[in-house]
ZADRENMAR-586649 format. One record per residue (C-alpha): residue number from 0; residue in three letters; x, y, z. Coordinates in steps of 0.05 Angstrom, whole numbers, plus 32768, in hexadecimal, padded with zeros to 4 digits. Example, Ala and Ser with C-alpha at 12.3 -4.5 7.8 and 13.67 -1.06 7.14 Angstrom:
2
NUBA   pos   code      x      y      z
NUBA     0    ALA   80F6   7FA6   809C
NUBA     1    SER   8111   7FEB   808F
% end
This chain:
107
NUBA   pos   code      x      y      z
NUBA     0    UNK   8802   899C   8618
NUBA     1    UNK   883A   8983   8641
NUBA     2    UNK   887F   8998   863A
NUBA     3    UNK   8895   895A   861E
NUBA     4    UNK   885D   8964   85E0
NUBA     5    UNK   8874   89AE   85D6
NUBA     6    UNK   88C1   8997   85D2
NUBA     7    UNK   88A9   8951   85A4
NUBA     8    UNK   887A   898E   8577
NUBA     9    UNK   88BD   89BB   8572
NUBA    10    UNK   88E7   8985   8562
NUBA    11    UNK   88BB   896A   8525
NUBA    12    UNK   88B9   89B0   8517
NUBA    13    UNK   8902   89BC   8515
NUBA    14    UNK   890A   8977   84EC
NUBA    15    UNK   88DC   898B   84B6
NUBA    16    UNK   88FA   89D1   84AE
NUBA    17    UNK   893A   89A8   84A9
NUBA    18    UNK   891E   8983   846F
NUBA    19    UNK   8900   89BD   844D
NUBA    20    UNK   8944   89DD   8453
NUBA    21    UNK   8969   89A1   8436
NUBA    22    UNK   893F   899B   83F6
NUBA    23    UNK   8933   89E3   83EE
NUBA    24    UNK   8975   8A05   83EF
NUBA    25    UNK   89B0   89F5   83BF
NUBA    26    UNK   89EB   89EC   83F5
NUBA    27    UNK   8A28   89C7   83F2
NUBA    28    UNK   8A24   897B   83FB
NUBA    29    UNK   8A51   8989   843F
NUBA    30    UNK   8A18   89B9   845B
NUBA    31    UNK   89E0   8986   8448
NUBA    32    UNK   8A04   894C   8463
NUBA    33    UNK   8A0B   8979   84A4
NUBA    34    UNK   89C5   8983   84AF
NUBA    35    UNK   89B2   8940   849A
NUBA    36    UNK   89E2   8927   84D3
NUBA    37    UNK   89C4   895B   84FF
NUBA    38    UNK   897A   8942   84F2
NUBA    39    UNK   898A   88F8   84FB
NUBA    40    UNK   89B1   890D   8541
NUBA    41    UNK   8970   8935   8554
NUBA    42    UNK   8946   88F8   8541
NUBA    43    UNK   8977   88C7   8560
NUBA    44    UNK   8971   88F2   85A6
NUBA    45    UNK   8925   88F8   859B
NUBA    46    UNK   891C   88AB   859A
NUBA    47    UNK   894B   88A7   85D4
NUBA    48    UNK   8924   88D4   8602
NUBA    49    UNK   88E2   88AF   85EA
NUBA    50    UNK   8900   886F   8600
NUBA    51    UNK   891A   888C   8642
NUBA    52    UNK   88D1   88AD   864D
NUBA    53    UNK   88AF   8869   8643
NUBA    54    UNK   88E1   8848   8671
NUBA    55    UNK   88D4   887C   86A0
NUBA    56    UNK   8885   8875   869B
NUBA    57    UNK   8889   882B   86A3
NUBA    58    UNK   88B6   8836   86E6
NUBA    59    UNK   8885   8866   86FF
NUBA    60    UNK   884D   883C   86F6
NUBA    61    UNK   8871   87FD   8710
NUBA    62    UNK   8883   882B   8753
NUBA    63    UNK   8837   8847   8753
NUBA    64    UNK   8825   8800   8755
NUBA    65    UNK   8853   87EC   878C
NUBA    66    UNK   8844   8820   87B7
NUBA    67    UNK   87F9   8810   87B6
NUBA    68    UNK   8808   87CE   87C5
NUBA    69    UNK   8834   87E4   8803
NUBA    70    UNK   87FA   8813   881A
NUBA    71    UNK   87C3   87D8   8818
NUBA    72    UNK   87FA   87AB   883C
NUBA    73    UNK   8801   87E2   886E
NUBA    74    UNK   87B9   87EC   887B
NUBA    75    UNK   87AC   87A1   8882
NUBA    76    UNK   87E3   879D   88B2
NUBA    77    UNK   87C7   87D9   88D7
NUBA    78    UNK   877B   87B7   88D5
NUBA    79    UNK   87A3   8774   88F2
NUBA    80    UNK   87C4   87A2   8929
NUBA    81    UNK   8786   87BE   8939
NUBA    82    UNK   875D   877E   893E
NUBA    83    UNK   8796   875C   896B
NUBA    84    UNK   8795   879A   899C
NUBA    85    UNK   8748   878E   8995
NUBA    86    UNK   874B   8746   89A5
NUBA    87    UNK   8786   8750   89E5
NUBA    88    UNK   874D   8787   8A06
NUBA    89    UNK   871B   8758   8A02
NUBA    90    UNK   8744   871A   8A1B
NUBA    91    UNK   8762   8752   8A53
NUBA    92    UNK   8713   8760   8A63
NUBA    93    UNK   8700   871A   8A66
NUBA    94    UNK   8737   8708   8A94
NUBA    95    UNK   8724   8742   8AC5
NUBA    96    UNK   86DE   872B   8AC3
NUBA    97    UNK   86FC   86DE   8AD5
NUBA    98    UNK   8723   86FC   8B0B
NUBA    99    UNK   86EA   8726   8B2D
NUBA   100    UNK   86C4   86E4   8B25
NUBA   101    UNK   86F9   86BF   8B47
NUBA   102    UNK   86FE   86ED   8B7E
NUBA   103    UNK   86B1   86EB   8B87
NUBA   104    UNK   86B2   869D   8B93
NUBA   105    UNK   86F3   86A1   8BC1
NUBA   106    UNK   86CB   86D7   8BEA
% end
């Protein structure tokens, strides 16, 4: 169970306890309202945290996909550079062969 899930479970248990307290104890209306206000604040904070978590998860997914795309582009670029270097090497070898052939014909 992740830390987030544990905290959510604890928060839900606290909310349930507050509901029970509100309904079982005879308290002044001020105390009851105070508990309800605290409960509502906790619920608001929970909702806010959940929204932020969802946003972070979406951003994480987007960045992860972007990194994968950049890796693929880098690999593709590296493969193109390797091919280019190989082509240059082949042309260099052909040039040397041609120079050698020309020297043979000249002598």
